[in-house]
N, C-alpha and C positions, 0 to 999 in steps of 0.2 A: 407414688413417687418413684419407688424402685422400678416399677414396670416402665415408667416413662424414661428413666435413665437407661434401662436395658435396651429399649428401642433405639434411643439416640446413639448408643455405643455400636449397635449392629449396623446402623446406617453409615456411621463414620468408617467403620471397618470395610464395608462394601465399597464405599467411595475410594478408599485408599487402594484396595485390591484391584478395583477397576482401572485406576490410573496406572498402577504398576503393570497390570496385565496389558494395557494398551502400549506402554513403553516396550514391553518384552515382545509383543506380537508385531509391532510396527515394522521392523526390518524384514520379518518373514512375509509380511503382507504385500511387500512390493518387490519387484525385480528391477534389474538395471534398465529395462524398457518401460517401467512404470505401469505394468499391467496388474490386474486384479489377481488374487491367489489362484482361482480356477484357471485363469488364462496363463499364469506363470507355469502351472503344472502342465498345461497343454503344450507350452512352448518347449518344455524339457522332455516330457514323455510322449507328447503327441506327434503332430505331423508338420508344424510350421515354425519357422524361425527366421529372423533377419540375419544376414551374414555380416562379416566384419566390415564390409564396405557400405552397409546400409541397404543392400539389395534384398528383396524378399526371397525366401526359399521355402520349399515344401518337400517333405519326405514322401516319395512315391516310387514304387517299383516299376520296372519295365513291364511286368505282367499286368499291373493295374493300368498303365498307360495303354497297353494293347487292348485291354478289355473295354476301354473307353473310346477306342478307335484312333487314339493319338499315335503318330508315327514319328520316329526319330530319324534324323538325317545328319550328315556332316556338312558344315559350311564350306563352301568352295567357290571357284570361279563359275561364272555363268554368262551366257550371251543374252544381252538385253536387246529388245527390238522395239523400234518406233513403228507403230502400226496404225492403219486406217480401218475403222470398224465398218463392215458392210453386212447387209442382210440379203438373203437369197433363198432359192428353192432348188431341190433336187429334181432332175428330170431324167427320163430314160435317154440314153445316147441316141439321138435321132438318126445317126448314121448306121445304127445297128438295130433298127426297128423295121419290120416288114409286115405289111398288110396282106393277108392271104384271102384272095377273092376267087369265087368259083369261076371256072372257065365257061361253063354253060349254066343257064338257069335251070332249076329243077327242085325236086322235093328231097329234103334231108332224110335219109334212111337210117343213118348210123352216126353216132358221135363218139369218138374215142378219147378226146382230150377236153379237160376243163380248165378254167382260169387258175393259174398257179402251177400247173403241171410243167415239168421240165421236159423238153423235147430235143431230139437229135435230128439233124437234117435228114429228110426222107421219111420221118415217122408219119404214119397215117393219122390225120386229124379227124376226118369225117368221110362219109360216103354220100354221094348225091345222085339221084336218078334224074338223068337229063330229060327235059321236056321234048327235045328234038328227036332223040334216038330211042328214048325209053330204056336206055342202058345205064348201068350204075358205074360211076367213076370215083376214084379216091382223091380227096383233097389232102396234100402232103405238106409237111413243114419245109419251107425253103431254106431255113437256117437253123442252127442249134440255138436254144435259148429257153425262154419261159413264156407261157401263154399269159398275156396281160389283159386281153380282151377276147370275148366270144359273143358274137351277135347273131347266132342261129340257134334254133331249138329243134328237137326231134319232130319230124313230120311237117315242119313249116316249109314255105316256099323260100328258096335261096336265090337271090338275084346276083348277076354278075356286076351289078352296079354298086353293091355294098360289100365291104369286107366281112368275111365270116369269122376270121380270127386275126389277132394281132400278136405276132411273136417278137420278143425283144431279147437281145443278148445283154444281160445286166451285169456282165463282168466289168464293164466300165459305165460310169454315170456322169452326166453333166450336172454341174452346179452353176446356175445362172444368178449373177449378183447384180443388184441395183446400185448404180453409181450416180450420185447427185451432181448437178452441173458444176458446182464449185470444186469438185474433186476430179473432174475429167482429166486434167493435166497431170494428176498424180498416179494414174492407172495406165500401165503399159503391158503389151504382150511380153511374156517372159518373166513378169514379176512373180515372186513367191507369195503364196496365199495359204493361210491355215484355216481349214474348215472345221467348225465345231458342230457335229450332228446332234449334240445334246442328248447322248445316250449313255454317258458315263465311260465311253471307251477312249477318250482323248481326241486330240486334233488329228485331222488328215491333211498332210502336206501335199500341195499341188502347185502348178504354175498357170498363170493366165494365158490362154491359148487364143482368145478372140475378144475383141472390143468392138462393139457395134458402132458403125459410122453415123447412125441415126438414133434419135431419142424417142421415147414414148410420150405422147401428148397428154395422156391421162395421169401419169405419175411424174412427169418431168425428170425422168432418169434415163440413163443409157445402160445397156446390158454389157456386162463383162462375164466371160465364161471360162471355166476350168474343167478339165476332164479328170475324173477321179477313178483310181483302180478300186474294184469292188469284188475281189475274188471270193469272199465268204458271204456275200449278200447282206452285209451290214447296212449299206445305204439303200434307202427305199424311195423311189420317185414319188413326188407329191408332197414330201415333208419339207418344212421350213428349216433353214440353218442360219447360223451367223458365221461370219468370216472375219479374219484379220489380215489385211494386206500389209506385207512387210515393206516399210519404206526405208528403214536404215537399221544398222546393227552396231553394237559396241560391246566390248568385253568388260565385265566387272570382276575384279580379282577376288572379292569376297561377297557372296550373295546368299540369300535364303529364299525359301519359297514364299510367295506372296501371302499365303494363308498363315504363316508363322508370326506375322506382326500383330501385336496386341497393345492395348493402352491400359496402363494401371496408374491411378493417381496422377493423371495428366502427363505421364511419361510413356514414351514409345519403348516397348520392351520385346525381347525374344526370350523364350523359355529355354535355358541351356542346362544340359545334364552336367551336374557336378557331383561325382561319386554316387551316393544313394539319394541325392536331393536334386530337385529342379529349381534353378535360380531364375528369377525374373530380371534379366540383364538389360539395363538401359542401353539403347543403341542409337546411333545417328544414321538415318536412312537417306540414301541419295536417290538416284533415278530408279524407276521401276517399270515393269510391264505387267501383262496379265499373269505371267508365270513366276517371276522372280523380283526381288527387291535388293538393290545394292546396299551393303552395310559399310559405311565410311569409317565408323569407329565403334568400339564396344564388343566386337566379336572377331575372333581370329580364325583363319583357315583351319579346317580340321575339327573344330569344336562341334560336338554333337548338340543338336537342338531339336525342339518339337516342331516338325515341319507341317503337320496336318492335324486338324482337330485340336488346336492349342487351347481352345476354350475349356477343355477338360481340366487342364492344369490351372487355368484361371479360377475355375470353380473350386478346386482344391485349396487354392490360396485363401479364398473367402471362408471356406469351411475351417481351415486351420487357424484363422483368427489374425493373420498378419495384415490383411487389407481391410481398410475401413474402420480401424479402431483408433 
């Protein structure tokens, strides 16, 4: 009987202590945001927190941003362009391409230049033994440029009917753009066009210098051409490119890079630097183009924001526990 009473007494004491303990621990188990204890500690000592306006924030240094490839920039005015997307191909400037043909048929006795070699006007390209006189004469470069074709080999017969070399001055390049018939009236000589070679080096600005008066039956398009400067050999004939023909321009007083725009919890945000934190600032976006987006509200001129690789900050928001809880 005594043993039974002792067990009952211990059980009652445990229940009372548990209730009191629950009452004592309850305030500490919750934060103002209603998060669990480990989450609350993370909010205070970790990396993420909501700000006084309800916007999400994450603690992150400039060094960590840079390590993730994120780039900070200042919001400011930008010129927005209405553009027409076109596809095209780079070609050697046909006004600066010369076919080098032997004067007399004969046997190739020496070859001095290969495809890709740079030449200066007057450089010897090859030596050919004439069939008529049995004497050897030199084949020379008629212009300065680059050897882009070679159609002879040592010891073979070279004919005056076929070019032995093709020399091109690649300091300028043609870009030939395909224009569909419903866009014919929108493309004019003198229009500005932005060429994207897709090599990570940014757009090349040019103007339309020629619009074909006839169309191509196989593609049902007409050709528009621009001449591009190519002093460092960045542009290579034969490669496809995309282009944006500028139709109209307007100025936006506050704009951000197009890649800065993110969506969090169904809100359009820009990640803004606030002291040692990055804030997911809700913004209202106006017009945009391939480069910039107008910010109509939510961001002021001069505020620093994450302009590139903003997904790095978004990932930190998730890791910090602010988003999705």
